BALO-227184 format. One line per field, with one value per residue: residue number from 1; residue in one letter; x, y, z of N, C-alpha, C in turn. Coordinates in pm, 1 decimal. Each point is the difference from the previous one (the first is absolute). Example, Ala and Ser with C-alpha at 12.3 -4.5 7.8 and 13.67 -1.06 7.14 Angstrom:
2
pos: c(1; 2)
code: c(a; s)
n.east: c(1319.0; -35.0)
n.north: c(-569.0; 105.0)
n.up: c(780.0; -72.0)
ca.east: c(-89.0; 82.0)
ca.north: c(119.0; 119.0)
ca.up: c(0.0; 6.0)
c.east: c(90.0; -77.0)
c.north: c(120.0; 109.0)
c.up: c(0.0; 73.0)
END
This chain:
236
pos: c(1; 2; 3; 4; 5; 6; 7; 8; 9; 10; 11; 12; 13; 14; 15; 16; 17; 18; 19; 20; 21; 22; 23; 24; 25; 26; 27; 28; 29; 30; 31; 32; 33; 34; 35; 36; 37; 38; 39; 40; 41; 42; 43; 44; 45; 46; 47; 48; 49; 50; 51; 52; 53; 54; 55; 56; 57; 58; 59; 60; 61; 62; 63; 64; 65; 66; 67; 68; 69; 70; 71; 72; 73; 74; 75; 76; 77; 78; 79; 80; 81; 82; 83; 84; 85; 86; 87; 88; 89; 90; 91; 92; 93; 94; 95; 96; 97; 98; 99; 100; 101; 102; 103; 104; 105; 106; 107; 108; 109; 110; 111; 112; 113; 114; 115; 116; 117; 118; 119; 120; 121; 122; 123; 124; 125; 126; 127; 128; 129; 130; 131; 132; 133; 134; 135; 136; 137; 138; 139; 140; 141; 142; 143; 144; 145; 146; 147; 148; 149; 150; 151; 152; 153; 154; 155; 156; 157; 158; 159; 160; 161; 162; 163; 164; 165; 166; 167; 168; 169; 170; 171; 172; 173; 174; 175; 176; 177; 178; 179; 180; 181; 182; 183; 184; 185; 186; 187; 188; 189; 190; 191; 192; 193; 194; 195; 196; 197; 198; 199; 200; 201; 202; 203; 204; 205; 206; 207; 208; 209; 210; 211; 212; 213; 214; 215; 216; 217; 218; 219; 220; 221; 222; 223; 224; 225; 226; 227; 228; 229; 230; 231; 232; 233; 234; 235; 236)
code: c(m; t; t; k; f; t; a; d; v; v; h; k; l; l; g; v; r; e; a; q; q; a; p; s; a; l; m; k; i; v; m; d; q; q; k; r; n; e; l; f; k; q; f; l; d; v; s; t; d; v; s; h; d; w; f; s; e; y; f; m; s; v; q; a; d; r; k; d; k; k; q; d; f; t; p; e; s; i; s; k; l; v; n; m; l; i; g; s; n; d; s; s; e; y; y; e; v; a; a; g; t; g; s; m; m; i; q; r; w; q; q; d; r; l; k; h; k; p; w; d; y; r; p; s; m; y; f; y; h; l; e; e; l; g; d; s; t; l; p; f; l; i; f; n; c; a; i; r; g; m; n; a; t; i; v; h; g; d; s; l; t; r; a; a; r; q; v; y; f; i; q; n; d; e; d; d; y; l; h; f; s; t; v; n; v; m; p; h; s; k; d; v; e; q; e; f; d; i; r; q; w; l; e; p; e; q; n; h; i; e; s; t; e; i; p; a; r; y; n; e; a; i; q; k; l; a; a; g; k; e; d; k; i; e; e; k)
n.east: c(-1650.8; -66.0; 90.1; 73.6; -46.8; 88.7; 21.8; 60.8; -103.5; -92.1; 43.1; 21.4; -118.4; -44.9; 87.9; -90.5; 33.4; -73.4; -108.8; 48.3; 107.5; -86.2; -97.2; 94.1; 54.8; -115.4; -19.8; 127.9; -32.4; -126.3; 80.8; 74.1; -24.8; 126.4; 20.5; -119.1; 19.4; 119.5; -45.9; -75.4; 95.3; 54.6; -107.3; 2.5; 129.2; -57.9; -75.1; -67.5; -46.1; -45.4; -65.7; 89.1; -22.4; 120.4; -28.6; -112.3; 42.4; 108.8; -100.1; -89.0; 96.8; 41.1; -107.4; -111.0; -56.4; -22.8; 115.6; 78.3; 24.7; -5.0; 115.2; -61.5; 9.2; -77.7; -50.0; 75.7; -48.9; 3.0; 126.7; 28.3; -44.6; 51.1; 106.3; -9.6; -30.4; 87.3; 111.8; 24.0; -109.6; 95.4; 37.2; 43.9; -66.8; 107.2; -75.7; 105.9; -46.8; 93.7; 78.5; 71.6; 29.2; -134.4; -22.6; -91.4; 90.6; 97.7; -89.6; -11.7; 129.3; 14.5; -104.9; 54.0; 134.4; -56.9; -53.4; 139.2; 6.3; 102.0; -36.8; -116.9; 51.3; -41.8; 105.4; -11.2; -53.9; 94.1; -59.7; 103.2; -104.3; 120.9; -25.7; 108.1; -26.8; 32.5; 114.7; -21.5; -126.6; 13.2; 134.8; -65.3; -85.3; 84.1; 72.4; -105.3; -16.8; 119.1; 17.6; -125.3; 67.7; -39.6; -110.3; 61.5; -87.7; 106.6; -107.8; 122.9; -113.4; -66.9; -74.7; 6.8; 130.9; 19.8; 74.3; 90.0; 84.6; -35.0; -2.7; -0.8; 61.9; -73.1; 95.3; -66.2; 118.5; 38.4; -89.2; 90.0; -72.6; 92.6; -46.6; 115.3; -58.1; -14.8; 61.1; -101.5; 50.8; -123.6; -5.7; 35.8; -58.9; -74.3; 36.6; 127.0; 8.8; -67.1; 89.9; 81.9; -63.6; 118.3; -11.3; 105.4; 123.2; 53.2; 30.4; 117.9; -17.5; -22.8; 119.5; -91.5; 53.1; -64.3; -131.9; 53.4; -86.2; -124.7; 19.1; -7.5; 26.3; 66.6; 13.4; 3.6; 73.4; 77.8; 0.8; 2.4; 101.4; 41.9; -25.5; 37.7; 88.9; 16.9; 2.7; 76.6; 68.3; -12.7; 20.6; 85.9)
n.north: c(-6870.8; 85.0; 81.7; -30.8; 124.2; -90.2; 44.1; -117.1; -54.5; 75.0; -11.8; -116.1; -8.9; 65.7; -85.2; -47.4; 42.1; 116.3; -33.2; 60.6; -58.0; -85.0; 60.0; 60.3; -121.1; -39.3; 95.7; -10.1; -131.4; 6.9; 94.0; -108.4; 32.6; 27.0; 44.2; 69.9; 16.7; 16.1; 73.3; 67.2; 2.6; 60.1; 87.8; 22.3; 0.6; 55.9; 91.2; -63.2; -38.7; 87.4; -114.7; -0.7; 62.2; 17.6; 128.2; -47.2; -124.6; 37.9; 81.3; -93.9; -80.1; 97.4; 36.8; -60.8; 130.0; -95.8; 39.3; 66.9; -69.8; -96.2; -12.1; -36.8; -119.9; 11.7; -116.1; -79.1; -99.9; 97.2; 38.8; -123.9; -35.4; 118.3; -26.0; -108.0; 49.5; 103.0; -70.9; 6.5; -65.8; -77.2; 28.2; 108.6; 57.1; 21.8; 19.3; 28.7; 30.5; 52.1; 18.2; 56.0; -120.0; -6.9; -66.4; 94.2; 106.0; -83.6; -31.8; 130.2; 26.5; -103.6; 43.3; 116.0; -37.8; -64.9; 122.6; 11.8; -27.1; -69.8; -41.4; 12.2; -40.2; 123.8; 41.6; 68.9; -118.0; 17.4; 68.9; 21.4; 49.6; 33.4; -9.7; 45.0; -9.8; -134.6; 55.0; -97.5; 16.8; 129.1; -16.2; -70.0; 98.6; 99.0; -69.0; -31.1; 130.1; 51.2; -107.5; 34.5; 126.0; 39.9; 59.5; 95.3; 59.7; 40.0; 40.3; 46.4; -27.4; 91.7; -106.9; 28.2; 29.4; -95.0; -17.8; 37.6; -106.6; -102.0; 22.6; -136.5; 16.5; -123.2; -14.0; -88.3; 56.8; -129.1; 19.6; -60.6; -99.7; 6.3; 127.2; 49.8; 43.7; 125.3; 68.7; 75.6; 128.8; 11.1; 104.8; 101.7; -29.9; 104.6; -45.2; -49.1; 112.4; 50.0; -59.4; 28.5; 131.5; 50.6; 3.7; -90.4; 61.0; -108.6; -4.2; 38.0; 71.7; -118.1; 21.3; -75.0; 7.2; -116.3; 25.0; 8.6; -97.9; 34.9; -131.5; -4.1; -123.2; 84.7; 67.7; -104.5; -73.4; 97.0; 1.6; -142.8; 4.1; 107.1; -85.3; -110.7; 84.1; 49.1; -127.6; -32.2; 101.1; -25.6; -126.5; 48.9)
n.up: c(-5381.1; 77.1; -56.3; 113.4; -4.0; 53.6; 131.2; 29.2; -81.3; 50.4; 125.8; -46.8; -55.0; 107.8; 45.6; 81.5; 121.6; 21.2; 68.4; 93.6; -45.5; -18.1; 63.5; 86.7; 31.9; 16.2; 79.4; 39.6; 9.9; 46.2; 55.3; -22.0; -131.5; -9.7; 124.7; -29.8; -129.5; 45.8; 95.7; -88.9; -81.0; 103.1; 9.3; -127.0; 31.2; 95.2; -53.4; -105.1; 108.2; -88.9; 23.6; 79.7; 123.3; -48.3; 34.2; -28.3; -8.2; -72.8; -67.3; -7.1; -47.9; -92.3; -84.9; 18.8; -16.6; 85.6; 61.9; -90.8; -108.8; 83.5; -45.3; -86.5; -64.2; -114.9; 58.0; -64.5; 98.4; 88.0; -55.2; -25.1; 119.3; 46.4; -74.6; 44.4; 134.1; -3.0; -68.0; -125.7; -18.3; -50.7; 115.5; -70.8; 97.9; 93.6; 115.5; 66.6; 121.9; 76.5; -109.5; 108.2; 5.0; -6.1; 110.1; 39.8; -28.3; 46.1; 104.2; 5.1; 1.9; 88.4; 54.9; -0.1; 27.9; 90.9; -19.6; -27.4; -122.1; 28.3; -112.9; 73.4; 113.8; 42.1; 71.5; -114.7; -2.3; 119.5; 102.7; 95.9; 73.9; 46.3; 131.9; 55.4; 132.9; 19.1; 61.3; 79.2; -27.8; -14.1; 42.6; 96.7; 30.4; -13.1; 73.3; 71.3; -11.9; 20.8; 83.6; 9.1; -26.9; 107.7; -15.6; 83.1; 84.1; 79.1; 82.2; 36.4; 78.5; 73.9; -13.2; 128.3; 40.0; -87.3; 124.2; -88.5; -4.3; -70.2; -119.4; 4.8; -112.9; -10.5; -99.2; -59.2; -24.2; 6.3; 96.0; 66.9; 31.3; -95.5; 4.0; 66.2; 99.4; -43.2; 67.4; 12.3; 38.8; 33.9; -83.7; 80.2; -107.3; -46.8; -137.4; 49.4; 61.6; -120.0; -84.0; 89.8; -10.0; -40.0; 131.1; 20.6; -28.5; 39.3; -129.2; -23.7; -110.4; -66.3; -65.3; -25.5; -121.1; -17.9; 0.6; -127.8; -25.1; -36.5; -1.3; -138.0; 27.8; 86.5; -115.8; -74.8; 102.9; -8.5; -136.3; -4.2; 88.9; -60.3; -110.2; 66.6; 59.2; -127.7; -46.2; 108.8; -30.1; -131.4; 37.7; 85.7)
ca.east: c(30.6; 11.0; 123.5; -7.8; 102.4; 11.6; 61.5; 138.1; 10.5; -32.8; 111.0; 114.7; -33.0; 0.6; 130.0; 6.6; 9.0; -99.1; -137.2; -34.8; 74.5; -64.4; -72.8; 80.6; 85.5; -84.3; -49.5; 105.5; 17.3; -112.6; 12.5; 109.7; -54.1; 99.6; 4.4; -136.4; -21.5; 91.2; -61.2; -115.4; 63.1; 50.9; -115.3; -63.3; 85.9; -44.4; -136.3; -69.7; -144.2; -43.3; -139.3; -18.3; 99.8; 112.2; 29.0; -108.4; 40.2; 121.9; -27.5; -70.9; 87.4; 123.5; -7.6; -118.3; 3.8; -128.3; -15.1; -32.6; -82.6; -88.8; 9.7; -5.8; -11.9; -107.6; 59.9; -12.5; -119.1; -98.9; 4.2; -65.9; -148.3; -47.3; 0.0; -91.4; -123.1; -28.8; 20.9; 51.7; -119.0; 57.2; 62.7; 143.4; 63.8; -12.0; 44.1; 16.4; 54.3; 75.1; 32.3; 111.8; 101.6; -78.2; -58.4; -122.2; 12.4; 51.5; -105.9; -95.3; 74.9; 0.3; -142.7; -25.3; 62.7; -50.6; -126.4; 48.0; 112.8; 131.2; 28.7; -103.4; 1.8; 94.2; -6.1; -70.1; -138.6; -38.1; 79.0; -14.0; 22.7; 27.3; 41.5; 67.3; 54.6; 110.6; 117.3; 73.4; -70.0; -3.0; 90.6; -45.9; -110.1; 68.3; 76.1; -100.8; -60.2; 90.5; 55.2; -103.5; -25.9; -129.2; -26.7; -64.2; 47.4; 1.0; -0.4; 65.5; -58.2; -109.2; -116.0; -105.3; 37.7; 56.5; 142.0; 76.3; 138.4; 28.6; -91.4; 87.9; -72.6; 75.6; -49.8; 60.3; 25.1; -8.7; -136.3; 37.1; -0.3; 144.5; 93.4; -32.3; -42.0; 87.4; -36.3; 16.0; -60.3; -76.0; 26.6; -91.8; -71.0; -139.9; -80.1; 16.2; -73.7; -132.3; -32.8; 17.7; -50.2; 109.7; -23.0; 118.3; 105.1; 79.6; 142.0; 44.3; -21.7; 108.4; 5.4; 39.1; -84.4; 61.8; -82.5; 16.7; -116.3; -109.4; -19.6; -106.3; -108.8; -72.1; -78.2; -130.8; -61.2; -35.2; -113.5; -109.8; -31.8; -55.3; -134.7; -82.2; -31.1; -86.6; -137.1; -61.6; -41.4; -115.1; -105.3; -34.4)
ca.north: c(52.7; 148.7; 42.8; 93.1; 102.5; 17.5; 117.9; -23.9; 14.0; 148.9; 86.4; -31.0; 58.1; 151.7; 29.4; 60.0; -98.8; 18.5; 28.8; 148.0; 49.2; -50.0; 101.4; 114.1; -62.0; -40.8; 128.2; 42.4; -92.5; 25.5; 137.5; -1.0; -91.3; -119.2; -83.8; -56.6; -109.0; -102.2; -61.9; -79.7; -122.9; -86.9; -57.3; -104.8; -119.2; -71.5; -45.7; 70.6; -2.5; 149.8; 18.8; 45.6; 89.4; -76.4; 76.7; 12.1; -61.1; 72.3; 132.9; -23.4; -51.1; 72.1; 138.4; 60.1; 74.0; -25.7; 88.7; 142.2; 23.5; -110.0; -66.3; -150.6; -10.0; -87.0; -120.2; -25.7; -69.0; 102.2; 95.5; -84.2; -6.2; 129.5; 21.6; -90.5; 40.9; 128.8; -16.5; 121.3; 76.9; 42.3; 134.6; 7.0; 75.7; -64.8; 102.2; -63.1; 81.6; -96.0; -112.2; -88.5; -44.9; -33.3; -140.5; -7.5; 45.5; -102.7; -90.5; 61.0; 3.4; -134.9; -28.7; 80.8; -49.1; -137.1; 8.3; -0.5; -91.4; 65.4; 89.7; 114.0; 90.1; 107.6; 66.7; 122.7; -36.0; 14.0; 106.8; -31.9; 109.2; -46.3; 86.4; -77.5; 102.2; -46.6; 26.4; -122.0; -86.1; 59.9; -51.8; -136.2; 17.1; 37.4; -126.6; -93.2; 54.3; 1.0; -127.4; -50.4; 60.3; 68.5; 152.8; 42.5; 122.7; -20.9; 105.2; -28.7; 90.9; -35.1; 0.8; 80.9; 151.6; 32.1; 38.3; -95.6; 22.9; 4.3; -83.8; -76.0; -55.8; -121.5; -25.1; -99.9; 80.3; -79.3; -62.5; -144.5; -63.6; -68.5; 108.3; 78.3; 137.0; 120.5; 78.3; 144.9; 57.6; 114.8; 127.4; 47.4; 98.3; 22.7; -104.2; -113.8; 20.7; -3.3; -136.2; -96.4; 55.5; 28.3; 122.3; 51.9; -77.3; -19.0; -11.1; 84.8; -61.9; -80.6; -2.0; -136.8; -44.7; -113.8; 3.2; 124.8; 25.9; -99.6; -89.8; 38.4; -89.5; 40.2; 109.8; -68.0; -40.1; 115.3; 55.1; -82.7; 27.0; 133.6; 8.2; -77.5; 87.0; 96.2; -63.0; -23.0; 145.5; 33.8; -71.5; 65.0)
ca.up: c(136.8; 3.1; 53.6; 118.3; 11.9; 151.6; 28.8; -51.0; -135.6; -44.3; 43.1; -87.6; -128.3; 25.7; 45.2; 135.6; 100.1; 90.6; -68.0; -3.1; -114.8; -115.6; -72.0; -58.3; -108.0; -111.7; -64.5; -85.2; -116.9; -88.3; -55.0; -97.0; -88.9; -36.3; 112.7; 15.0; -91.4; 48.0; 106.8; -58.3; -53.3; 116.2; 77.7; -99.2; 2.1; 120.4; -34.3; -105.9; 31.7; 37.5; 23.0; 148.0; 53.8; 59.4; 119.7; 108.6; 121.1; 33.1; 61.9; 120.1; 108.4; 31.7; -34.3; 32.2; 130.4; 64.0; 130.2; -28.8; -117.9; 6.9; -133.1; -24.9; -133.2; -31.4; -37.4; -147.9; -27.1; 9.4; -106.1; -97.9; 25.6; -19.4; -135.3; -65.5; 40.5; -43.8; -135.6; -54.0; -69.6; -141.5; 15.9; -26.5; 117.4; 133.7; 97.0; 114.1; 101.1; 92.7; -82.7; 56.3; -98.6; -130.0; -7.8; -55.2; -128.9; -81.8; -42.1; -102.6; -124.8; -58.4; -50.1; -127.1; -113.3; -37.5; -79.8; -132.1; -54.7; 22.3; -124.7; -2.7; 120.5; -0.6; 110.2; -11.8; 22.7; 139.6; 78.2; 135.4; 85.2; 140.9; 99.9; 105.6; 95.0; 59.5; -67.0; -9.5; -94.5; -130.0; -100.3; -44.0; -95.9; -114.9; -40.0; -55.2; -120.6; -117.8; -50.7; -67.7; -123.8; 25.0; -19.3; 122.5; 82.8; 131.6; 82.1; 125.3; 87.3; 70.4; -82.3; 63.9; 2.1; -131.6; -1.9; -62.1; -20.3; -140.5; -89.8; -93.0; -128.4; -36.4; -143.7; -98.2; -108.6; -125.1; -10.2; -16.6; 138.2; 13.9; 36.3; 122.8; -13.7; 51.0; 131.4; -16.4; 103.0; -59.1; 60.1; 96.2; -74.8; 23.0; -65.9; 84.6; 129.0; -22.7; -43.9; 112.9; 126.1; 92.5; 61.5; 65.4; -48.5; 122.9; -51.8; -124.8; -128.6; -40.4; -137.8; -39.7; -114.6; -75.5; -132.0; -53.3; -92.8; -3.6; -113.6; -88.3; 40.4; 120.2; -17.6; -21.2; 122.8; 78.0; -67.5; 34.8; 153.7; 10.9; -67.3; 87.9; 107.3; -47.6; -14.4; 126.3; 42.1; -78.6; 57.3; 120.5)
c.east: c(32.8; 136.7; -24.2; 100.6; 11.8; 84.0; 150.0; 14.0; -18.4; 130.2; 129.4; -6.8; 24.6; 139.8; -2.4; 2.8; -112.0; -136.0; -16.4; 75.9; -75.3; -76.9; 82.9; 91.9; -87.1; -48.9; 111.2; 15.0; -115.2; -3.6; 114.2; -44.1; 89.6; 1.5; -124.8; -4.5; 91.1; -60.3; -124.5; 40.5; 52.2; -123.1; -72.0; 85.7; -50.8; -147.9; -54.4; -149.2; -39.4; -150.7; -36.5; 101.5; 111.6; 29.5; -96.0; 49.7; 110.9; -31.2; -80.8; 96.7; 116.6; -26.5; -125.3; 7.3; -143.3; -29.9; -58.7; -102.0; -113.6; 4.8; -24.1; -27.6; -85.7; 71.9; -39.0; -140.5; -113.2; -1.4; -59.2; -154.8; -74.9; -17.4; -102.2; -147.6; -46.4; -2.9; 51.9; -114.4; 44.3; 56.3; 153.1; 85.6; -26.7; 51.6; 14.6; 68.4; 74.7; 37.5; 100.3; 116.1; -56.0; -57.3; -138.1; -1.4; 50.8; -99.8; -99.0; 76.0; 2.5; -130.5; -16.6; 82.2; -43.5; -127.3; 40.3; 95.8; 132.4; 30.8; -82.5; 33.2; 112.4; -14.3; -87.3; -151.6; -46.5; 78.9; -45.3; 33.0; 18.0; 38.5; 51.6; 74.6; 138.2; 125.1; 79.5; -69.2; 16.7; 101.1; -41.9; -118.9; 48.0; 56.4; -116.8; -70.0; 97.5; 48.9; -111.6; -42.8; -129.7; -0.1; -76.2; 51.6; -6.9; 14.7; 61.1; -40.2; -122.5; -133.3; -111.4; 19.9; 43.9; 145.2; 74.8; 150.5; 29.3; -118.1; 83.5; -91.4; 91.0; -54.9; 72.4; 20.1; -31.5; -139.6; 17.4; 6.3; 124.0; 94.7; -35.7; -58.4; 97.2; -50.5; 13.8; -62.9; -72.1; 35.1; -106.8; -79.5; -138.9; -71.0; 2.1; -83.1; -150.5; -40.8; -3.0; -47.6; 98.8; -20.0; 120.7; 115.7; 90.2; 150.5; 25.1; -39.5; 136.2; 1.5; 47.8; -95.6; 80.9; -69.2; -0.9; -116.7; -108.4; -1.7; -104.4; -120.2; -74.6; -91.7; -150.3; -79.3; -43.7; -134.5; -124.3; -51.3; -61.4; -136.5; -91.1; -48.1; -101.7; -141.8; -74.0; -43.5; -129.1; -129.1; -55.8; -94.9)
c.north: c(147.5; 18.9; 91.3; 116.1; 54.3; 126.0; -17.2; 7.5; 142.6; 77.0; -29.8; 60.7; 147.9; 40.3; 72.3; -119.7; -3.6; 44.6; 159.4; 70.5; -34.3; 115.6; 112.8; -60.4; -27.8; 133.0; 62.5; -67.9; 29.2; 131.5; 1.3; -108.8; -125.6; -81.7; -78.6; -117.7; -114.7; -74.2; -97.7; -133.1; -107.9; -64.4; -106.3; -116.7; -89.2; -59.5; 76.5; 5.8; 129.8; 10.6; 36.9; 87.0; -73.1; 44.2; -18.3; -77.1; 56.5; 121.8; -20.5; -47.1; 91.4; 160.4; 62.6; 77.0; -0.4; 94.0; 134.9; 7.2; -117.5; -70.5; -160.5; -12.1; -110.5; -134.1; -27.4; -52.3; 103.4; 83.8; -70.1; -1.7; 126.9; 37.8; -92.4; 38.2; 125.0; 1.2; 131.4; 76.5; 72.1; 156.4; -9.3; 65.5; -72.9; 108.7; -71.2; 99.4; -108.3; -129.0; -96.0; -37.3; -39.6; -126.1; 0.8; 42.2; -101.2; -109.0; 55.0; 5.0; -144.9; -33.8; 84.2; -71.2; -141.3; -4.7; -6.4; -108.8; 73.0; 91.5; 109.6; 98.7; 106.8; 76.5; 125.6; -24.4; 34.5; 100.9; -15.2; 133.8; -46.0; 105.2; -62.7; 108.8; -43.2; 25.5; -141.4; -90.5; 59.2; -63.4; -157.7; 10.0; 45.5; -125.2; -85.9; 40.5; -6.8; -121.8; -74.1; 56.4; 77.6; 143.9; 33.3; 124.5; -41.8; 132.8; -24.5; 102.9; -36.0; 9.9; 88.2; 150.9; 45.4; 78.7; -108.2; 36.7; 11.3; -84.6; -68.0; -51.5; -110.4; -21.5; -105.5; 66.2; -77.3; -65.9; -148.7; -72.1; -81.5; 108.6; 44.5; 143.5; 99.5; 54.4; 143.8; 73.5; 136.8; 138.3; 45.3; 123.6; 12.3; -107.8; -128.3; 11.5; -18.0; -153.2; -103.8; 43.7; 10.3; 139.5; 56.3; -92.1; -12.0; -19.4; 88.0; -89.9; -78.1; 7.5; -155.9; -46.5; -105.2; -8.0; 128.8; 31.1; -103.2; -75.9; 17.1; -98.4; 32.8; 120.5; -48.4; -28.3; 127.3; 79.2; -68.7; 21.5; 125.2; 8.4; -69.0; 94.9; 105.4; -52.8; -13.4; 141.0; 24.5; -81.4; 49.1; 128.1)
c.up: c(1.6; 59.1; 115.0; -14.0; 154.6; 25.1; -58.7; -148.4; -46.2; 39.0; -78.7; -135.2; 5.8; 45.7; 145.9; 99.8; 98.8; -67.7; -10.7; -117.2; -130.9; -81.2; -71.8; -122.2; -129.1; -66.5; -88.9; -129.4; -96.6; -70.8; -100.9; -94.7; -35.4; 122.9; 30.9; -87.0; 28.8; 110.4; -29.2; -45.4; 102.4; 74.4; -89.8; -9.9; 123.6; -32.6; -110.4; 23.1; 52.5; 28.8; 139.0; 49.0; 72.9; 142.2; 120.5; 127.8; 52.8; 85.8; 146.3; 128.9; 53.1; -2.4; 57.7; 139.1; 60.8; 102.2; -31.4; -117.6; -8.0; -145.4; 8.3; -137.5; -45.9; -58.5; -158.0; -26.4; 16.8; -118.9; -128.7; 7.7; -17.4; -150.1; -84.2; 16.9; -73.7; -152.1; -54.9; -76.5; -141.3; 19.7; -30.6; 105.8; 122.0; 100.6; 143.9; 105.5; 90.1; -75.5; 47.8; -98.6; -132.9; -11.6; -70.5; -150.8; -101.6; -49.6; -93.4; -133.2; -61.1; -46.1; -144.3; -119.1; -41.4; -86.0; -153.8; -31.8; -1.0; -123.6; -16.9; 110.3; -29.2; 136.2; -6.3; 10.8; 124.6; 51.8; 145.9; 76.6; 151.1; 86.2; 123.5; 92.3; 45.5; -72.0; -18.9; -105.6; -137.1; -109.3; -49.8; -100.3; -136.5; -78.4; -68.7; -119.9; -116.5; -44.6; -73.5; -122.9; 0.0; -37.4; 122.3; 54.2; 149.9; 75.2; 129.1; 100.6; 72.2; -76.4; 66.6; -7.4; -137.8; -5.0; -66.4; -14.2; -153.8; -78.1; -105.5; -129.3; -46.7; -135.6; -72.9; -139.4; -137.2; -13.4; -19.2; 128.3; 31.6; 44.6; 138.7; -13.5; 46.8; 126.8; -19.3; 115.0; -64.3; 73.8; 97.2; -65.7; 49.1; -45.8; 78.1; 122.6; -24.5; -31.5; 120.3; 131.5; 113.8; 60.8; 72.3; -37.2; 127.7; -25.8; -111.2; -120.9; -41.7; -152.1; -47.0; -106.7; -82.3; -136.9; -65.2; -97.8; 30.2; -111.0; -77.1; 33.7; 123.1; -27.1; -43.8; 122.8; 80.1; -57.8; 34.1; 137.1; 9.8; -64.7; 94.4; 116.5; -36.6; -27.8; 135.4; 58.6; -73.1; 55.2; 125.6; -21.4)
END
């Protein structure tokens, strides 16, 4: 039986009384590594089934801004169906705009990891590129990536105008699916602007780095990825 993360359960875990307090409270927690990892363990005490988005029903019922932002969220059944129809095509990268709290992304992550035996799977095998405009959804998206030990980037901004607040880099430092990921904020440098096609920054730069180095095992994955891109360019 799937555990329901009702509003009461979520709010109790986050230490808030009202729904409007939840996003800001969670954002403060996800940007503090010690508090974040403690919260992850508390959520996992409620449920260890990470194959679906715990927040989708909660967000649709109490957080979705349907009036101004026309927000609605993809049901788990549709997320599963879309990923089954599209498939991964043996791709190691995933890209999604308007990622919301991450329901569709989680189904892709689930599909990716089930291709491997538990002792063969490494988080560095896959990378997820995400974009999300909503301020209230962002902390839940960061939470969903980090608790699953994923490697991802999250552009917090407008996918059309390319105006962004921040770019977050989520990294599993240990390359171990039993470890949580770290949360880093990328600098507002020219390289970052070029890589993510950022045309305007809407907030000041944040100095928040938890990962101090790229693990050696990631260098091999990066080199393979770069080589694959070069081969595609040559074919064109």
